[in-house]
N, C-alpha and C positions, 0 to 999 in steps of 0.2 A: 449791605447788602449781599448775600449769599448766592454765588453761582450757583446754577441749579444745574450746572452740566451741557445747557443748551448751548449752540450757538447762536449768535443773534444773526438778525439775515444779512447783514452786508459778509461776514466772516463766513456761513454757508455759501454765500454766493462764490466766494473767493476758492473756497476750496473746490468748489464743482468745475467750476472753472479750470483750477490745477488739476483735480482728476482729469478733466477732459482734456488736456493737452497731451500729458503723459500717456492717456489710452493712443492719442495718435500716434506720439512720437515713438512708441513700442508697435506703432502699428496693427493693436486691437479697437476694434468695432467699437463705437462710444453710441449705443442704445439713445441715450436722453438726449444726446444733441442730435441726432435721427428724429425723435420725437417733437424736439423743437422746432426743426426745420420746416417738418410737413406742416405743424401746426400755422406757423409763421408764413410758409411762404405757398403753402399748399391748401389750405383754409378748410381743414377737416376731414380732407380726402382719406380715404383708406389707407389704413398703415398696416405695417406687416408684423407680424409676433416679435417677441425680442428670439424666439429660435430664428423665425423666417429670414429674420434681420444678420443675426449671426450668419446661418448658410450662405446665405447668398454673398455677403460679404468675405465668406474663405471659399467659396465659387470662382469669384473674382480674381481674389488673391492668387490659389494658387490652384485651379483650374480644374486639370484631372487629377493632379496629384504636386508632391512640391517635387521638385528637380533638383537636384545634387549633384555636385563634380565629383563626389568621389564615392 
C-alpha cells in the first residue's frame, strides 16, 4: 500500500508535542497548547484570539519593552 503523505494519528500527535516543546524552550507562545488547556481545565470558557494571546504573552514577557545591558 502506498503512503499518501499523511501522518497517522500517533505520529501527528508526537510531532505536535515536539513542536509545542520546542516553542516553550524558545520562549514562543503555544496557542494550540493554550486552547487545549482552556478546553480541558476551564470547560469551554471564553478564549483569547490567537492575536490577543500572542500580545498578552509578549506583554507579560517584555512588559514595556525589551531590556538590554548594552
